[in-house]
C-alpha positions as CSV (number, residue, x, y, z in Angstrom):
1,M,-10.8,-11.1,3.5
2,Q,-7.5,-12.8,4.1
3,H,-4.6,-11.3,6.0
4,K,-0.9,-11.4,6.0
5,S,0.6,-11.6,9.5
6,I,3.8,-9.7,9.9
7,Q,5.5,-8.9,13.2
8,G,2.4,-10.1,14.9
9,I,0.2,-7.7,13.0
10,D,-2.6,-8.8,10.7
11,V,-2.9,-6.7,7.5
12,P,-5.7,-7.3,5.0
13,E,-4.1,-8.6,1.8
14,I,-6.2,-6.3,-0.4
15,G,-6.6,-2.7,0.4
16,L,-8.3,0.2,-1.4
17,G,-6.0,2.7,-3.1
18,T,-7.5,6.2,-3.1
19,Y,-5.1,8.4,-5.1
20,K,-7.0,10.9,-7.3
21,L,-10.2,10.2,-5.4
22,Y,-11.7,13.5,-4.3
23,G,-14.8,14.9,-2.6
24,K,-18.1,13.1,-3.2
25,E,-16.6,10.5,-5.5
26,C,-14.1,9.6,-2.8
27,M,-16.8,9.4,-0.1
28,K,-19.0,7.2,-2.3
29,T,-16.2,4.9,-3.4
30,V,-15.0,4.3,0.2
31,T,-18.5,3.9,1.5
32,D,-19.3,1.3,-1.2
33,A,-16.0,-0.5,-0.6
34,I,-16.6,-0.7,3.1
35,S,-20.1,-2.2,2.4
36,M,-18.4,-4.9,0.2
37,G,-16.0,-5.9,3.0
38,Y,-12.9,-3.7,2.4
39,R,-11.2,-2.9,5.7
40,H,-7.8,-1.7,4.5
41,I,-7.9,1.9,3.3
42,D,-4.8,3.6,1.9
43,T,-4.5,7.4,1.7
44,A,-1.8,10.1,2.1
45,Q,-1.5,13.8,3.0
46,M,-0.9,14.6,-0.7
47,Y,-4.1,12.9,-1.8
48,K,-6.2,15.6,-0.1
49,N,-8.9,13.1,0.8
50,E,-8.3,12.1,4.4
51,K,-11.4,14.0,5.5
52,E,-13.7,12.1,3.1
53,I,-12.1,8.8,4.1
54,G,-12.5,9.6,7.8
55,D,-16.2,10.6,7.2
56,A,-16.9,7.4,5.3
57,I,-15.3,5.2,8.0
58,Y,-17.1,7.1,10.8
59,G,-20.4,7.0,8.9
60,S,-20.2,3.2,8.3
61,G,-20.9,2.6,12.0
62,I,-18.2,-0.1,12.1
63,D,-15.8,0.0,15.0
64,R,-12.6,1.8,14.2
65,E,-10.6,-1.2,15.3
66,E,-12.0,-3.2,12.4
67,F,-10.1,-1.1,9.9
68,F,-6.5,-0.9,8.9
69,I,-5.8,2.7,7.8
70,T,-2.5,3.8,6.2
71,T,-1.5,7.4,5.5
72,K,1.7,8.9,4.3
73,I,3.8,12.0,5.2
74,W,4.5,14.1,2.1
75,H,8.1,14.5,1.1
76,T,8.1,18.3,2.0
77,N,6.8,17.6,5.5
78,L,9.7,15.5,6.7
79,D,11.2,18.0,9.2
80,H,10.9,16.6,12.7
81,D,8.4,19.2,13.9
82,D,6.5,19.1,10.6
83,V,6.0,15.4,10.9
84,L,4.5,15.8,14.4
85,Q,2.2,18.7,13.3
86,T,1.0,17.3,9.9
87,V,0.2,13.9,11.3
88,E,-1.9,15.6,14.0
89,D,-3.7,17.3,11.1
90,S,-4.1,13.9,9.3
91,L,-5.6,12.3,12.4
92,R,-8.1,15.1,12.8
93,E,-9.2,14.8,9.2
94,L,-9.4,11.0,9.5
95,R,-11.5,11.4,12.7
96,S,-9.3,8.8,14.4
97,P,-6.9,9.0,17.3
98,Y,-4.4,6.8,15.4
99,V,-3.4,5.3,12.1
100,D,-2.5,1.7,11.7
101,L,0.4,2.5,9.5
102,L,2.3,5.7,9.0
103,L,4.7,5.9,6.0
104,I,7.3,8.4,4.6
105,H,5.7,8.9,1.2
106,W,8.9,9.6,-0.7
107,P,12.5,9.9,0.6
108,N,13.9,13.5,0.5
109,S,17.6,14.0,1.1
110,Q,17.0,17.6,2.2
111,Y,15.8,16.3,5.6
112,P,17.9,14.0,7.8
113,L,16.2,10.6,7.6
114,E,17.1,9.8,11.2
115,Q,15.2,12.9,12.5
116,T,12.1,12.1,10.4
117,L,12.0,8.6,11.7
118,E,12.6,9.7,15.3
119,A,9.5,11.9,15.0
120,M,7.6,9.0,13.7
121,M,8.8,6.9,16.6
122,V,7.5,9.6,18.9
123,L,4.1,9.3,17.3
124,R,4.3,5.5,17.6
125,D,5.2,5.7,21.3
126,Q,2.2,8.1,21.8
127,G,-0.1,5.6,20.2
128,K,-0.9,7.8,17.2
129,A,0.7,5.4,14.8
130,E,0.5,1.7,15.5
131,S,3.3,1.0,13.1
132,I,5.6,3.0,10.9
133,G,7.3,2.4,7.6
134,I,8.5,3.8,4.3
135,S,7.4,4.1,0.7
136,N,9.3,4.3,-2.6
137,F,12.6,3.4,-0.9
138,P,15.0,1.4,-3.1
139,L,16.8,-1.5,-1.5
140,S,19.9,0.4,-0.5
141,M,17.8,3.0,1.4
142,T,15.7,0.3,2.9
143,K,18.8,-1.3,4.2
144,S,20.0,2.0,5.7
145,V,16.8,2.4,7.7
146,I,16.9,-1.2,9.0
147,E,20.6,-1.9,9.4
148,D,22.2,1.5,9.9
149,L,19.5,3.4,11.8
150,R,18.0,0.2,13.3
151,I,14.5,1.6,13.0
152,P,11.8,-1.1,13.3
153,I,9.6,-0.6,10.3
154,L,6.6,-2.7,9.2
155,C,6.4,-1.9,5.5
156,N,7.9,-0.6,2.4
157,Q,5.2,0.4,-0.1
158,V,6.4,0.4,-3.7
159,E,5.2,0.2,-7.3
160,Y,4.8,-3.5,-7.9
161,H,3.0,-5.3,-10.8
162,P,3.8,-8.1,-13.3
163,Y,5.9,-5.7,-15.4
164,L,8.1,-4.3,-12.6
165,A,9.9,-6.9,-10.6
166,Q,10.7,-6.1,-7.0
167,F,12.4,-9.4,-6.3
168,D,15.4,-8.0,-4.5
169,L,13.2,-6.1,-2.1
170,L,11.0,-9.1,-1.7
171,D,14.0,-11.3,-0.7
172,Y,15.1,-8.7,1.7
173,S,11.6,-8.6,3.2
174,Y,11.8,-12.3,4.0
175,D,15.1,-11.9,5.8
176,N,13.9,-8.9,7.9
177,E,10.2,-9.6,8.4
178,I,8.8,-6.5,6.7
179,L,5.8,-6.1,4.4
180,I,5.9,-5.1,0.8
181,G,2.9,-3.0,-0.1
182,A,2.2,-3.1,-3.9
183,Y,0.7,0.0,-5.3
184,S,-0.4,0.3,-8.9
185,P,-0.7,-3.5,-8.8
186,L,-2.7,-3.5,-12.1
187,A,0.0,-1.3,-13.9
188,Q,-2.6,1.5,-14.2
189,G,-4.9,-0.8,-16.3
190,K,-2.2,-2.2,-18.6
191,V,-2.7,-5.7,-17.3
192,F,-6.2,-5.9,-18.7
193,Q,-4.7,-5.9,-22.3
194,D,-2.2,-8.6,-21.5
195,E,-2.8,-11.8,-23.5
196,V,-0.8,-14.0,-21.1
197,L,-2.7,-12.8,-18.1
198,A,-6.0,-13.1,-20.0
199,R,-5.3,-16.6,-21.1
200,I,-4.3,-17.7,-17.6
201,G,-7.5,-16.0,-16.2
202,S,-9.7,-17.9,-18.7
203,E,-8.6,-21.2,-17.1
204,Y,-9.9,-20.1,-13.7
205,G,-12.9,-18.0,-14.8
206,K,-11.1,-14.8,-13.7
207,T,-10.0,-11.6,-15.4
208,A,-6.4,-10.6,-16.2
209,G,-6.6,-8.1,-13.3
210,Q,-7.6,-10.8,-10.9
211,V,-4.8,-13.0,-12.0
212,A,-2.3,-10.1,-11.5
213,L,-3.6,-9.4,-8.0
214,R,-3.5,-13.2,-7.1
215,W,0.1,-13.4,-8.3
216,L,1.0,-10.6,-5.9
217,I,-0.7,-11.9,-2.8
218,E,0.5,-15.4,-3.3
219,Q,4.0,-14.0,-2.7
220,E,4.9,-14.1,1.0
221,N,5.0,-10.7,2.7
222,V,3.1,-9.0,-0.2
223,I,-0.2,-7.1,0.0
224,A,-1.8,-5.2,-2.9
225,I,-3.6,-1.9,-2.9
226,P,-5.5,-1.5,-6.2
227,K,-7.5,1.6,-6.9
228,A,-11.1,1.2,-8.2
229,T,-14.2,3.4,-8.3
230,S,-16.9,1.3,-10.0
231,S,-18.8,-1.2,-8.0
232,E,-17.9,-3.8,-10.6
233,H,-14.1,-3.3,-10.2
234,L,-14.3,-3.0,-6.4
235,R,-16.0,-6.4,-6.2
236,E,-13.7,-7.9,-8.8
237,N,-10.6,-6.9,-6.8
238,L,-11.9,-8.7,-3.8
239,D,-13.0,-11.8,-5.6
240,I,-9.5,-13.4,-5.7
241,F,-9.6,-15.7,-2.7
242,D,-11.3,-18.7,-4.3
243,F,-8.5,-19.9,-6.6
244,Q,-4.7,-20.5,-6.6
245,L,-2.3,-20.2,-9.5
246,S,-0.5,-23.3,-10.6
247,D,3.3,-23.2,-10.5
248,E,3.4,-23.0,-14.2
249,H,1.1,-20.0,-14.4
250,F,3.0,-18.3,-11.6
251,E,6.3,-18.7,-13.4
252,S,4.7,-17.5,-16.6
253,I,3.7,-14.2,-14.9
254,D,7.2,-13.9,-13.5
255,T,8.6,-13.7,-17.0
256,L,6.5,-10.6,-17.9
257,A,8.8,-8.3,-15.9
258,R,10.4,-5.7,-18.2
259,N,11.3,-2.9,-15.7
260,L,8.2,-0.9,-16.7
261,R,8.1,1.9,-14.0
262,L,5.0,4.0,-14.3
263,V,5.5,6.3,-11.2
264,S,8.8,8.2,-11.2
265,P,8.4,11.9,-10.3
266,S,11.2,14.4,-10.6
267,F,12.0,14.0,-6.9
268,A,12.1,10.2,-7.0
269,P,15.2,8.5,-5.6
270,E,17.7,6.8,-7.9
271,W,16.1,3.5,-8.8
272,E,18.2,0.3,-8.5
């Protein structure tokens, strides 16, 4: 596994997304992934699977320090005291005294952002969150966190795949040394039907999905968090470190962007 180093912290470039993984299926998938070498596990309070993930990590017998665990505070839990309480609940479920990365899952204007972030800073100072960050924040809101509130965040996790460009956020990440976490990096399976990605993949002996993931992690400051359940896809998503895209192929993938946003719930912010 290769890592991105940001703010002196090493983050595995490929993580395991666990949205809609529940119960025994979640436990088995995470256990299998760990046995294959995954060490970056991404969850959230809303996913309702923190317990299974905690049990799988504990049951692996591998030291907690070997893992990079991310969880996210749900958008209705952003009151200062709710942040403190619900994260304690998450840590208990995860069977861990800390998470490596704690994110605001979605912005919510009903709660003062400064108070939410202050509570997260308390948790960081207590050692219960090694780093803090945001998710689903457009560029203007990201700038507000960093420039107006001056909160030191590690990451903004956003939907990012070949059909949804995030180049403005990416440029900003370079200037401010923050990580961009790409969720839905395979566009919920749509990349597998893409002729351009398939043609490029054929030149490297790789699938369209592997090409899409490679395109992401070859971008500075970007990590990818694909979801998979089958052993085949879990292995496939890890098998992307033995080739490099040519400049021509990289640029061809850049041209696929068409502002296809797949995740936009009713409470989402105004996208830019």
